[in-house]
MARRO-101528 format. One record per residue: residue in one letter; x, y, z of N, C-alpha, C, O, CB in turn. Coordinates in Angstrom, 2 decimals, padded with zeros to 5 digits. Glycine has a CB too. Example, Ala and Ser with C-alpha at 12.3 -4.5 7.8 and 13.67 -1.06 7.14 Angstrom:
2
+------+---------+---------+---------+---------+---------+---------+---------+---------+---------+---------+---------+---------+---------+---------+---------+
| type |    n.c1 |    n.c2 |    n.c3 |   ca.c1 |   ca.c2 |   ca.c3 |    c.c1 |    c.c2 |    c.c3 |    o.c1 |    o.c2 |    o.c3 |   cb.c1 |   cb.c2 |   cb.c3 |
+------+---------+---------+---------+---------+---------+---------+---------+---------+---------+---------+---------+---------+---------+---------+---------+
|    a |  013.19 | -005.69 |  007.80 |  012.30 | -004.50 |  007.80 |  013.20 | -003.30 |  007.80 |  014.24 | -003.32 |  008.46 |  011.31 | -004.47 |  009.05 |
|    s |  012.85 | -002.25 |  007.08 |  013.67 | -001.06 |  007.14 |  012.90 |  000.03 |  007.87 |  013.41 |  001.14 |  008.04 |  014.08 | -000.60 |  005.72 |
+------+---------+---------+---------+---------+---------+---------+---------+---------+---------+---------+---------+---------+---------+---------+---------+
***
This chain:
116
+------+---------+---------+---------+---------+---------+---------+---------+---------+---------+---------+---------+---------+---------+---------+---------+
| type |    n.c1 |    n.c2 |    n.c3 |   ca.c1 |   ca.c2 |   ca.c3 |    c.c1 |    c.c2 |    c.c3 |    o.c1 |    o.c2 |    o.c3 |   cb.c1 |   cb.c2 |   cb.c3 |
+------+---------+---------+---------+---------+---------+---------+---------+---------+---------+---------+---------+---------+---------+---------+---------+
|    m |  071.73 |  097.08 |  099.94 |  072.54 |  096.32 |  100.88 |  072.78 |  094.94 |  100.29 |  071.83 |  094.26 |  099.89 |  071.85 |  096.23 |  102.28 |
|    a |  074.02 |  094.53 |  100.23 |  074.37 |  093.21 |  099.71 |  074.02 |  092.14 |  100.74 |  073.86 |  092.42 |  101.92 |  075.87 |  093.15 |  099.33 |
|    e |  073.90 |  090.91 |  100.27 |  073.52 |  089.80 |  101.14 |  074.49 |  089.65 |  102.31 |  075.70 |  089.63 |  102.13 |  073.46 |  088.50 |  100.34 |
|    g |  073.93 |  089.54 |  103.50 |  074.73 |  089.33 |  104.70 |  075.28 |  090.59 |  105.34 |  075.74 |  090.55 |  106.48 |  075.84 |  088.43 |  104.39 |
|    e |  075.25 |  091.72 |  104.61 |  075.74 |  092.96 |  105.19 |  074.78 |  093.44 |  106.27 |  073.58 |  093.18 |  106.22 |  075.91 |  094.05 |  104.10 |
|    r |  075.33 |  094.15 |  107.26 |  074.52 |  094.67 |  108.35 |  074.75 |  096.16 |  108.48 |  075.89 |  096.62 |  108.48 |  074.84 |  093.96 |  109.68 |
|    l |  073.68 |  096.93 |  108.58 |  073.78 |  098.37 |  108.74 |  074.41 |  098.70 |  110.09 |  073.97 |  098.20 |  111.13 |  072.39 |  099.04 |  108.60 |
|    i |  075.44 |  099.56 |  110.07 |  076.06 |  100.04 |  111.31 |  075.48 |  101.40 |  111.67 |  075.03 |  101.61 |  112.79 |  077.60 |  100.12 |  111.17 |
|    c |  075.49 |  102.32 |  110.70 |  075.01 |  103.67 |  110.97 |  074.87 |  104.44 |  109.66 |  075.31 |  103.97 |  108.61 |  075.96 |  104.42 |  111.94 |
|    a |  074.26 |  105.61 |  109.74 |  074.24 |  106.53 |  108.60 |  075.65 |  107.10 |  108.46 |  076.33 |  107.34 |  109.45 |  073.18 |  107.67 |  108.79 |
|    g |  076.09 |  107.31 |  107.23 |  077.42 |  107.87 |  107.00 |  077.62 |  109.21 |  107.68 |  078.72 |  109.51 |  108.14 |  077.66 |  108.02 |  105.53 |
|    e |  076.56 |  110.02 |  107.75 |  076.68 |  111.35 |  108.37 |  076.89 |  111.28 |  109.88 |  077.23 |  112.29 |  110.49 |  075.44 |  112.16 |  108.06 |
|    a |  076.69 |  110.12 |  110.49 |  076.93 |  109.96 |  111.93 |  078.42 |  109.98 |  112.26 |  078.81 |  110.20 |  113.41 |  076.30 |  108.65 |  112.43 |
|    l |  079.26 |  109.76 |  111.24 |  080.71 |  109.73 |  111.44 |  081.33 |  110.98 |  110.84 |  081.34 |  111.16 |  109.62 |  081.33 |  108.46 |  110.81 |
|    v |  081.85 |  111.84 |  111.71 |  082.51 |  113.08 |  111.30 |  084.02 |  112.86 |  111.41 |  084.49 |  112.23 |  112.36 |  082.03 |  114.30 |  112.17 |
|    d |  084.77 |  113.39 |  110.45 |  086.23 |  113.25 |  110.48 |  086.81 |  113.61 |  111.84 |  086.62 |  114.72 |  112.32 |  086.85 |  114.12 |  109.40 |
|    g |  087.51 |  112.67 |  112.45 |  088.15 |  112.91 |  113.75 |  087.18 |  113.03 |  114.90 |  087.58 |  113.37 |  116.02 |  088.97 |  114.15 |  113.67 |
|    g |  085.92 |  112.77 |  114.66 |  084.89 |  112.90 |  115.69 |  084.59 |  111.59 |  116.38 |  085.30 |  110.60 |  116.20 |  083.63 |  113.46 |  115.10 |
|    p |  083.54 |  111.59 |  117.17 |  083.17 |  110.36 |  117.90 |  082.91 |  109.20 |  116.95 |  082.45 |  109.38 |  115.82 |  081.93 |  110.61 |  118.76 |
|    g |  083.22 |  108.02 |  117.43 |  082.96 |  106.80 |  116.67 |  081.59 |  106.25 |  117.01 |  080.92 |  106.72 |  117.92 |  084.04 |  105.76 |  116.94 |
|    v |  081.21 |  105.25 |  116.25 |  079.97 |  104.53 |  116.51 |  080.33 |  103.12 |  116.93 |  081.03 |  102.40 |  116.22 |  079.03 |  104.51 |  115.25 |
|    r |  079.85 |  102.74 |  118.10 |  080.11 |  101.40 |  118.63 |  079.08 |  100.42 |  118.07 |  077.92 |  100.77 |  117.88 |  080.08 |  101.40 |  120.18 |
|    f |  079.53 |  099.20 |  117.83 |  078.64 |  098.12 |  117.40 |  079.29 |  096.81 |  117.82 |  080.41 |  096.81 |  118.34 |  078.37 |  098.16 |  115.84 |
|    s |  078.62 |  095.70 |  117.60 |  079.22 |  094.42 |  117.94 |  079.35 |  093.58 |  116.68 |  078.63 |  093.78 |  115.71 |  078.38 |  093.67 |  119.01 |
|    v |  080.27 |  092.66 |  116.72 |  080.55 |  091.80 |  115.58 |  080.73 |  090.37 |  116.10 |  081.33 |  090.16 |  117.15 |  081.82 |  092.29 |  114.79 |
|    a |  080.21 |  089.41 |  115.36 |  080.36 |  088.00 |  115.74 |  081.72 |  087.51 |  115.25 |  082.04 |  087.59 |  114.07 |  079.21 |  087.13 |  115.14 |
|    r |  082.52 |  087.01 |  116.19 |  083.83 |  086.44 |  115.85 |  084.03 |  085.18 |  116.66 |  083.93 |  085.19 |  117.89 |  085.00 |  087.45 |  116.11 |
|    h |  084.30 |  084.09 |  115.97 |  084.56 |  082.81 |  116.63 |  083.43 |  082.43 |  117.59 |  083.67 |  081.93 |  118.68 |  085.89 |  082.87 |  117.39 |
|    g |  082.20 |  082.68 |  117.16 |  081.04 |  082.28 |  117.93 |  080.67 |  083.18 |  119.10 |  079.78 |  082.84 |  119.88 |  081.26 |  080.94 |  118.45 |
|    a |  081.33 |  084.32 |  119.23 |  081.03 |  085.24 |  120.33 |  080.86 |  086.65 |  119.78 |  081.41 |  086.99 |  118.74 |  082.16 |  085.21 |  121.41 |
|    e |  080.08 |  087.46 |  120.49 |  079.92 |  088.86 |  120.11 |  081.07 |  089.67 |  120.72 |  081.35 |  089.56 |  121.91 |  078.53 |  089.42 |  120.58 |
|    e |  081.72 |  090.47 |  119.89 |  082.82 |  091.30 |  120.37 |  082.52 |  092.75 |  120.06 |  081.93 |  093.06 |  119.02 |  084.17 |  090.87 |  119.73 |
|    p |  082.94 |  093.66 |  120.97 |  082.71 |  095.08 |  120.71 |  083.63 |  095.59 |  119.59 |  084.78 |  095.19 |  119.48 |  082.93 |  095.90 |  121.98 |
|    a |  083.07 |  096.47 |  118.78 |  083.83 |  097.07 |  117.68 |  083.40 |  098.53 |  117.56 |  082.47 |  098.97 |  118.24 |  083.58 |  096.29 |  116.32 |
|    f |  084.10 |  099.27 |  116.69 |  083.73 |  100.67 |  116.47 |  084.11 |  101.09 |  115.07 |  085.02 |  100.53 |  114.45 |  084.42 |  101.59 |  117.51 |
|    a |  083.40 |  102.09 |  114.58 |  083.69 |  102.68 |  113.28 |  083.99 |  104.16 |  113.49 |  083.37 |  104.82 |  114.32 |  082.49 |  102.49 |  112.28 |
|    i |  084.96 |  104.67 |  112.73 |  085.34 |  106.09 |  112.79 |  085.54 |  106.59 |  111.36 |  085.64 |  105.80 |  110.42 |  086.65 |  106.30 |  113.65 |
|    r |  085.59 |  107.91 |  111.21 |  085.93 |  108.50 |  109.92 |  087.23 |  109.28 |  110.09 |  087.41 |  110.02 |  111.06 |  084.78 |  109.44 |  109.39 |
|    f |  088.14 |  109.09 |  109.13 |  089.42 |  109.80 |  109.15 |  089.84 |  110.03 |  107.71 |  089.83 |  109.10 |  106.91 |  090.52 |  108.99 |  109.94 |
|    g |  090.19 |  111.26 |  107.38 |  090.60 |  111.58 |  106.02 |  089.49 |  111.31 |  105.01 |  089.75 |  110.99 |  103.85 |  091.83 |  110.78 |  105.64 |
|    g |  088.25 |  111.45 |  105.46 |  087.11 |  111.25 |  104.58 |  086.66 |  109.81 |  104.41 |  085.62 |  109.57 |  103.79 |  087.43 |  111.80 |  103.27 |
|    r |  087.41 |  108.85 |  104.94 |  087.08 |  107.44 |  104.78 |  086.64 |  106.84 |  106.11 |  087.01 |  107.32 |  107.18 |  088.29 |  106.66 |  104.22 |
|    v |  085.85 |  105.78 |  106.02 |  085.39 |  105.08 |  107.21 |  086.27 |  103.87 |  107.45 |  086.60 |  103.12 |  106.53 |  083.90 |  104.65 |  107.06 |
|    y |  086.65 |  103.69 |  108.72 |  087.44 |  102.53 |  109.15 |  086.76 |  101.92 |  110.37 |  086.07 |  102.61 |  111.11 |  088.93 |  102.94 |  109.48 |
|    a |  086.95 |  100.62 |  110.56 |  086.37 |  099.97 |  111.73 |  087.37 |  098.97 |  112.29 |  088.14 |  098.34 |  111.57 |  085.04 |  099.28 |  111.37 |
|    y |  087.33 |  098.84 |  113.62 |  088.24 |  097.95 |  114.34 |  087.52 |  097.30 |  115.50 |  086.49 |  097.80 |  115.97 |  089.47 |  098.73 |  114.84 |
|    l |  088.07 |  096.17 |  115.96 |  087.60 |  095.62 |  117.22 |  087.95 |  096.62 |  118.31 |  089.01 |  097.24 |  118.26 |  088.23 |  094.20 |  117.52 |
|    n |  087.08 |  096.79 |  119.27 |  087.32 |  097.75 |  120.35 |  088.13 |  097.05 |  121.44 |  087.65 |  096.76 |  122.53 |  085.97 |  098.31 |  120.94 |
|    r |  089.42 |  096.79 |  121.08 |  090.30 |  096.05 |  121.98 |  091.73 |  096.53 |  121.76 |  092.26 |  096.45 |  120.65 |  090.19 |  094.51 |  121.76 |
|    c |  092.35 |  097.01 |  122.80 |  093.73 |  097.49 |  122.74 |  094.68 |  096.33 |  122.41 |  094.44 |  095.19 |  122.81 |  094.13 |  098.15 |  124.08 |
|    g |  095.75 |  096.64 |  121.68 |  096.76 |  095.63 |  121.37 |  097.61 |  095.26 |  122.58 |  098.28 |  094.22 |  122.57 |  097.66 |  096.14 |  120.26 |
|    h |  097.58 |  096.08 |  123.61 |  098.39 |  095.86 |  124.82 |  097.72 |  094.86 |  125.75 |  098.28 |  093.80 |  126.04 |  098.64 |  097.18 |  125.55 |
|    v |  096.54 |  095.20 |  126.22 |  095.72 |  094.29 |  127.02 |  094.30 |  094.39 |  126.47 |  093.93 |  095.43 |  125.94 |  095.77 |  094.65 |  128.56 |
|    p |  093.49 |  093.35 |  126.59 |  092.17 |  093.36 |  125.97 |  091.14 |  094.23 |  126.70 |  090.18 |  093.72 |  127.29 |  091.65 |  091.95 |  125.89 |
|    v |  091.36 |  095.55 |  126.67 |  090.40 |  096.50 |  127.23 |  089.87 |  097.36 |  126.08 |  090.54 |  097.51 |  125.05 |  091.07 |  097.39 |  128.35 |
|    e |  088.68 |  097.93 |  126.26 |  088.12 |  098.80 |  125.24 |  088.88 |  100.13 |  125.23 |  089.36 |  100.59 |  126.26 |  086.61 |  099.03 |  125.49 |
|    l |  088.98 |  100.72 |  124.05 |  089.79 |  101.92 |  123.88 |  089.13 |  103.20 |  124.36 |  089.79 |  104.04 |  124.97 |  090.15 |  102.07 |  122.46 |
|    d |  087.84 |  103.37 |  124.11 |  087.22 |  104.69 |  124.30 |  087.21 |  105.14 |  125.75 |  086.88 |  104.38 |  126.66 |  085.80 |  104.66 |  123.78 |
|    w |  087.60 |  106.40 |  125.94 |  087.67 |  106.99 |  127.29 |  086.31 |  107.46 |  127.75 |  086.03 |  107.49 |  128.95 |  088.67 |  108.15 |  127.31 |
|    q |  085.46 |  107.83 |  126.82 |  084.05 |  108.05 |  127.06 |  083.36 |  107.35 |  125.90 |  083.98 |  107.14 |  124.86 |  083.67 |  109.61 |  127.14 |
|    h |  082.11 |  106.98 |  126.07 |  081.40 |  106.22 |  125.05 |  081.58 |  106.86 |  123.67 |  081.12 |  107.97 |  123.44 |  079.91 |  106.11 |  125.40 |
|    g |  082.25 |  106.14 |  122.76 |  082.42 |  106.62 |  121.39 |  083.59 |  107.56 |  121.16 |  083.80 |  107.99 |  120.02 |  081.20 |  107.29 |  120.98 |
|    e |  084.35 |  107.89 |  122.20 |  085.50 |  108.80 |  122.03 |  086.78 |  107.99 |  121.86 |  087.32 |  107.45 |  122.83 |  085.62 |  109.77 |  123.26 |
|    f |  087.26 |  107.92 |  120.62 |  088.43 |  107.10 |  120.31 |  089.65 |  107.92 |  119.91 |  090.77 |  107.43 |  120.02 |  088.10 |  106.14 |  119.20 |
|    f |  089.45 |  109.16 |  119.46 |  090.58 |  109.99 |  119.02 |  091.22 |  110.71 |  120.21 |  090.56 |  111.02 |  121.19 |  090.12 |  111.01 |  117.97 |
|    d |  092.53 |  110.97 |  120.09 |  093.22 |  111.78 |  121.10 |  092.82 |  113.25 |  120.87 |  092.03 |  113.55 |  119.97 |  094.79 |  111.59 |  121.01 |
|    h |  093.36 |  114.16 |  121.68 |  092.99 |  115.57 |  121.60 |  093.33 |  116.22 |  120.26 |  092.69 |  117.18 |  119.86 |  093.66 |  116.34 |  122.71 |
|    s |  094.35 |  115.69 |  119.56 |  094.74 |  116.26 |  118.27 |  093.83 |  115.81 |  117.13 |  093.86 |  116.40 |  116.05 |  096.18 |  115.87 |  117.95 |
|    k |  093.02 |  114.79 |  117.36 |  092.13 |  114.18 |  116.35 |  092.91 |  113.51 |  115.22 |  092.37 |  113.29 |  114.14 |  091.20 |  115.25 |  115.77 |
|    l |  094.19 |  113.18 |  115.48 |  095.03 |  112.53 |  114.48 |  095.30 |  111.06 |  114.78 |  095.70 |  110.31 |  113.89 |  096.34 |  113.26 |  114.36 |
|    y |  095.09 |  110.65 |  116.02 |  095.41 |  109.29 |  116.44 |  094.28 |  108.69 |  117.25 |  093.55 |  109.40 |  117.95 |  096.71 |  109.26 |  117.25 |
|    l |  094.14 |  107.37 |  117.16 |  093.25 |  106.65 |  118.06 |  094.06 |  106.37 |  119.32 |  095.25 |  106.03 |  119.23 |  092.69 |  105.32 |  117.41 |
|    i |  093.45 |  106.50 |  120.47 |  094.19 |  106.34 |  121.72 |  093.45 |  105.39 |  122.66 |  092.22 |  105.42 |  122.75 |  094.41 |  107.70 |  122.40 |
|    c |  094.21 |  104.56 |  123.35 |  093.64 |  103.70 |  124.39 |  093.58 |  104.52 |  125.67 |  094.60 |  105.00 |  126.17 |  094.48 |  102.38 |  124.60 |
|    a |  092.39 |  104.68 |  126.20 |  092.20 |  105.49 |  127.41 |  092.88 |  104.89 |  128.62 |  093.22 |  105.62 |  129.56 |  090.72 |  105.66 |  127.69 |
|    t |  093.08 |  103.58 |  128.63 |  093.65 |  102.93 |  129.82 |  095.14 |  103.18 |  129.97 |  095.59 |  103.55 |  131.05 |  093.39 |  101.44 |  129.76 |
|    h |  095.93 |  102.98 |  128.89 |  097.38 |  103.11 |  129.00 |  098.01 |  104.07 |  127.99 |  099.23 |  104.21 |  127.96 |  098.01 |  101.77 |  128.84 |
|    g |  097.21 |  104.72 |  127.17 |  097.74 |  105.73 |  126.26 |  098.37 |  105.23 |  124.98 |  099.05 |  106.00 |  124.30 |  098.72 |  106.52 |  126.96 |
|    a |  098.17 |  103.97 |  124.61 |  098.72 |  103.47 |  123.35 |  098.08 |  104.25 |  122.19 |  096.89 |  104.56 |  122.22 |  098.45 |  101.93 |  123.19 |
|    l |  098.90 |  104.58 |  121.19 |  098.43 |  105.34 |  120.03 |  098.40 |  104.46 |  118.79 |  099.31 |  103.66 |  118.55 |  099.32 |  106.57 |  119.79 |
|    y |  097.33 |  104.62 |  118.00 |  097.15 |  103.84 |  116.78 |  096.84 |  104.76 |  115.61 |  096.22 |  105.81 |  115.78 |  096.03 |  102.80 |  116.97 |
|    a |  097.28 |  104.34 |  114.41 |  096.97 |  105.07 |  113.18 |  095.52 |  104.80 |  112.81 |  095.13 |  103.64 |  112.65 |  097.94 |  104.66 |  112.02 |
|    p |  094.69 |  105.85 |  112.66 |  093.28 |  105.64 |  112.35 |  093.04 |  104.95 |  111.00 |  092.03 |  104.26 |  110.84 |  092.57 |  106.95 |  112.37 |
|    e |  093.95 |  105.14 |  110.04 |  093.74 |  104.58 |  108.71 |  094.22 |  103.14 |  108.56 |  093.93 |  102.50 |  107.55 |  094.42 |  105.43 |  107.71 |
|    s |  094.94 |  102.62 |  109.56 |  095.46 |  101.24 |  109.44 |  095.34 |  100.44 |  110.74 |  095.41 |  099.21 |  110.70 |  096.90 |  101.27 |  109.01 |
|    g |  095.17 |  101.11 |  111.86 |  095.15 |  100.41 |  113.15 |  096.54 |  100.07 |  113.67 |  096.68 |  099.44 |  114.71 |  094.35 |  099.15 |  113.03 |
|    r |  097.57 |  100.49 |  112.92 |  098.95 |  100.18 |  113.29 |  099.34 |  100.86 |  114.61 |  098.96 |  102.01 |  114.86 |  099.92 |  100.62 |  112.18 |
|    c |  100.07 |  100.15 |  115.44 |  100.59 |  100.70 |  116.70 |  101.64 |  101.76 |  116.38 |  102.60 |  101.49 |  115.66 |  101.20 |  099.59 |  117.60 |
|    l |  101.43 |  102.97 |  116.92 |  102.38 |  104.06 |  116.67 |  103.24 |  104.38 |  117.88 |  104.27 |  105.04 |  117.75 |  101.64 |  105.29 |  116.25 |
|    g |  102.83 |  103.92 |  119.04 |  103.61 |  104.21 |  120.24 |  102.83 |  103.88 |  121.49 |  101.62 |  103.66 |  121.46 |  104.04 |  105.65 |  120.26 |
|    g |  103.55 |  103.86 |  122.59 |  102.92 |  103.51 |  123.85 |  103.02 |  102.02 |  124.11 |  103.91 |  101.35 |  123.59 |  101.47 |  103.94 |  123.86 |
|    r |  102.12 |  101.53 |  124.91 |  102.25 |  100.16 |  125.41 |  101.68 |  099.09 |  124.48 |  101.53 |  097.94 |  124.90 |  101.59 |  100.06 |  126.72 |
|    c |  101.35 |  099.44 |  123.24 |  100.84 |  098.42 |  122.32 |  101.97 |  097.53 |  121.79 |  101.70 |  096.47 |  121.22 |  100.12 |  099.08 |  121.14 |
|    n |  103.22 |  097.94 |  121.98 |  104.39 |  097.12 |  121.64 |  104.31 |  096.50 |  120.25 |  104.60 |  095.32 |  120.06 |  104.56 |  096.02 |  122.66 |
|    g |  103.91 |  097.31 |  119.27 |  103.87 |  096.83 |  117.90 |  102.62 |  096.06 |  117.52 |  102.45 |  095.70 |  116.35 |  105.03 |  095.98 |  117.65 |
|    k |  101.73 |  095.81 |  118.47 |  100.49 |  095.08 |  118.17 |  099.40 |  096.08 |  117.82 |  098.99 |  096.89 |  118.65 |  100.06 |  094.19 |  119.38 |
|    g |  098.93 |  096.00 |  116.58 |  097.91 |  096.93 |  116.12 |  096.50 |  096.49 |  116.45 |  096.28 |  095.45 |  117.07 |  098.04 |  097.12 |  114.65 |
|    l |  095.56 |  097.30 |  116.02 |  094.15 |  096.98 |  116.18 |  093.73 |  095.98 |  115.10 |  094.33 |  095.92 |  114.03 |  093.28 |  098.25 |  116.12 |
|    v |  092.70 |  095.20 |  115.40 |  092.18 |  094.23 |  114.44 |  091.10 |  094.91 |  113.61 |  090.07 |  095.35 |  114.13 |  091.61 |  092.96 |  115.17 |
|    a |  091.34 |  094.99 |  112.30 |  090.40 |  095.66 |  111.40 |  089.13 |  094.84 |  111.23 |  089.15 |  093.61 |  111.25 |  091.06 |  095.91 |  110.03 |
|    v |  088.03 |  095.55 |  111.06 |  086.72 |  094.95 |  110.79 |  086.29 |  095.48 |  109.42 |  086.27 |  096.69 |  109.23 |  085.65 |  095.30 |  111.93 |
|    p |  085.94 |  094.60 |  108.48 |  085.60 |  095.07 |  107.13 |  084.25 |  095.78 |  107.08 |  083.22 |  095.24 |  107.48 |  085.59 |  093.90 |  106.17 |
|    v |  084.28 |  097.02 |  106.58 |  083.07 |  097.82 |  106.42 |  083.10 |  098.47 |  105.04 |  084.15 |  098.57 |  104.40 |  082.96 |  098.90 |  107.54 |
|    v |  081.93 |  098.92 |  104.61 |  081.83 |  099.63 |  103.34 |  080.84 |  100.78 |  103.54 |  079.84 |  100.64 |  104.24 |  081.38 |  098.68 |  102.17 |
|    e |  081.14 |  101.92 |  102.93 |  080.21 |  103.05 |  102.94 |  079.59 |  103.15 |  101.55 |  080.30 |  103.27 |  100.55 |  080.92 |  104.39 |  103.36 |
|    r |  078.26 |  103.09 |  101.51 |  077.57 |  103.09 |  100.24 |  076.22 |  103.78 |  100.40 |  075.48 |  103.49 |  101.34 |  077.41 |  101.65 |  099.70 |
|    e |  075.91 |  104.68 |  099.47 |  074.61 |  105.36 |  099.44 |  074.24 |  105.98 |  100.79 |  073.09 |  105.89 |  101.23 |  073.54 |  104.38 |  099.01 |
|    g |  075.23 |  106.59 |  101.43 |  074.98 |  107.32 |  102.67 |  074.88 |  106.49 |  103.93 |  074.48 |  107.00 |  104.97 |  073.76 |  108.07 |  102.53 |
|    h |  075.25 |  105.21 |  103.84 |  075.20 |  104.35 |  105.03 |  076.49 |  103.54 |  105.13 |  077.17 |  103.29 |  104.14 |  073.97 |  103.42 |  104.98 |
|    v |  076.81 |  103.13 |  106.36 |  077.99 |  102.30 |  106.63 |  077.50 |  100.91 |  106.99 |  076.64 |  100.74 |  107.86 |  078.88 |  102.91 |  107.77 |
|    y |  078.06 |  099.89 |  106.31 |  077.65 |  098.51 |  106.51 |  078.83 |  097.64 |  106.94 |  079.96 |  097.83 |  106.51 |  077.04 |  097.96 |  105.24 |
|    l |  078.53 |  096.69 |  107.81 |  079.49 |  095.67 |  108.19 |  079.47 |  094.60 |  107.10 |  078.40 |  094.14 |  106.70 |  079.15 |  095.06 |  109.61 |
|    i |  080.63 |  094.20 |  106.63 |  080.75 |  093.14 |  105.64 |  081.01 |  091.83 |  106.40 |  081.99 |  091.74 |  107.13 |  081.90 |  093.44 |  104.60 |
|    p |  080.14 |  090.83 |  106.24 |  080.32 |  089.58 |  106.99 |  081.59 |  088.84 |  106.57 |  081.96 |  088.83 |  105.40 |  079.11 |  088.67 |  106.80 |
|    t |  082.23 |  088.22 |  107.56 |  083.44 |  087.45 |  107.27 |  083.31 |  085.99 |  107.70 |  084.09 |  085.14 |  107.28 |  084.64 |  088.07 |  107.95 |
|    e |  082.32 |  085.70 |  108.54 |  082.14 |  084.30 |  108.98 |  080.96 |  083.69 |  108.27 |  080.64 |  082.52 |  108.49 |  081.94 |  084.21 |  110.50 |
+------+---------+---------+---------+---------+---------+---------+---------+---------+---------+---------+---------+---------+---------+---------+---------+
***
């Protein structure tokens, strides 16, 4: 583990298109909810906040993908996001994507990369 990195989870905890792992991240002096998911074999992480209104996305704890397992979906208003970029694909996000959180997968574990 590099200096300042924080363990989020074991890599095997994230299955392609499966449940995400929730964690918190310090931003601007406050703890904010975030999540990590696996899509296309890679791990991605975002703040757990819809681009439409600041509500958490998951419809059940850790459930971020829609039924097709191809898109991240906001349970509140149905906004769809690209799992590999956080880009708004449709719905009420009105072009506002998810805020990416820097993570790295190394030696079977997923780590948060500090930015502050």
